[in-house]
C-alpha positions, -999 to +999 in steps of 0.1 A: -088+656+472-089+645+437-097+610+433-073+591+411-084+562+387-071+529+398-065+501+371-074+467+381-063+439+360-065+402+363-064+371+343-089+344+335-082+310+321-104+304+290-116+271+279-089+270+253-063+272+282-051+305+274-050+332+297-074+361+290-065+396+301-095+415+318-087+454+327-111+473+346-107+511+355-126+524+383-124+555+403-113+548+440-147+562+452-163+529+452-142+497+453-170+478+458-182+480+423-149+467+413-150+439+438-186+427+426-174+425+391-144+405+402-168+379+420-190+378+392-163+371+366-147+344+390-182+329+393-183+328+357-151+311+359-162+286+382-192+278+363-171+271+331-149+248+352-179+229+364-192+226+329-157+210+319-161+185+349-194+175+340-185+169+306-154+148+315-178+128+340-200+122+314-173+110+289-158+089+314-192+073+321-196+064+281-160+051+282-171+027+310-204+018+292-185+012+260-159-012+278-188-031+293-207-035+259-176-047+243-169-073+270-202-085+267-203-087+229-170-107+227-177-129+254-212-137+240-198-145+203-178-177+218-153-195+204-123-172+197-088-187+206-079-153+218-108-148+242-090-151+272-067-123+266-093-102+251-114-106+282-085-095+304-079-065+287-114-058+287-117-062+322-086-041+326-102-015+303-135-015+323-115-010+358-093+018+340-129+035+330-144+033+363-113+045+381-114+074+356-152+078+362-148+079+399-121+105+395-141+127+374-171+125+398-147+137+426-132+168+406-170+173+397-179+172+434-148+196+443-158+220+415-192+224+424-179+234+460-156+257+445-185+271+426-204+274+458-177+295+476-175+318+450-210+325+445-211+330+481-185+355+480-203+372+452-233+374+474-214+387+504-204+419+482-241+423+471-255+423+503-226+448+516-230+470+486-270+470+494-263+475+533-242+504+521-267+522+499-295+516+524-275+534+551-269+560+523-306+564+519-311+565+556-286+593+559-299+612+530-335+610+546-321+621+582-304+653+564-336+662+545-354+660+577-330+680+597-328+707+567-371+708+570-368+708+611-344+737+607-365+755+582-395+752+603-376+767+632-364+801+613-391+828+619-406+841+586 
């Protein structure tokens, strides 16, 4: 039975927010190779997403530090007639920055879990391929042994 080539296509979202299309042609003979490549690409995409979340978290921390710095600087300068309004705004900015930092931390934690799940799926496929290769090697060794046993039984 001839094996038909299969075409597998999927999209990964790049850092620019545009979908990139990847196509993989593989023989139907070993779909695990295709699955392994897909899992590896998914894990790479999750790593990139985690890097984005970490960058957002760092930006939120910097915004918080800047708001805190501004508040301290202005309140130490004293005698400004608009100081009360400024301090209220600075406090609001600081509260917003703290909320943004907390959201960024939660998103980072969530992305870490997604990456861990993607890597686990990748390892499962790798282990399955290794198990199949080991079974194929054992089967080949049995076949070779059977051939040698059969050759030894034949009268010369």
